[in-house]
C-alpha positions, 0 to 999 in steps of 0.5 A, spaced: 475 575 564 470 576 559 466 583 557 461 585 551 467 588 547 471 581 546 472 580 539 472 573 537 476 571 530 474 566 526 480 562 522 479 558 516 483 552 516 484 548 510 485 541 511 489 537 506 487 530 504 492 525 506 497 523 501 496 516 498 501 511 498 501 505 493 504 498 495 508 496 489 510 489 487 516 488 482 517 482 478 523 478 479 523 471 475 524 467 481 519 468 486 513 463 484 507 466 481 503 462 486 506 465 492 505 472 489 497 470 488 497 468 496 501 474 498 496 478 494 490 474 497 492 474 505 496 481 505 492 485 501 485 482 501 484 481 494 480 475 491 483 470 488 481 472 481 483 479 482 490 477 485 491 472 479 490 478 474 495 482 478 500 477 478 500 476 471 500 484 470 506 484 474 509 478 470 508 481 464 509 489 465 514 488 471 510 491 476 503 492 479 500 496 485 497 491 490 493 497 493 493 504 495 493 507 502 494 512 507 501 512 509 500 508 516 496 503 512 501 502 506 507 501 511 503 496 515 501 492 509 509 493 506 511 490 513 506 484 513 508 482 506 516 483 507 515 478 513 512 473 509 517 474 503 523 473 508 519 467 512 518 464 505 525 465 503 523 469 497 526 474 492 520 478 491 521 486 491 516 490 494 516 498 495 512 504 497 511 509 492 507 516 493 501 517 489 
């Protein structure tokens, strides 16, 4: 039942931007460089030139970020990459880190 005396309260809701997660590949000196480039191309949709440059960075610096995504997307990319790594019998380490 509504009357003219009803009070409508407005609440300000502050929405936080969702946290981003980085998918990180770690150098292992065992996994072939070509495999890393292909993984970056097929799973993370990097161009071959970008994938090659990132592979070299991973090799020289020990790790590199394949992409930064919302949690669910990062988790899916990680899962796809781990599946390919396992099916290929590779030792490549890949992790998710909060930004």
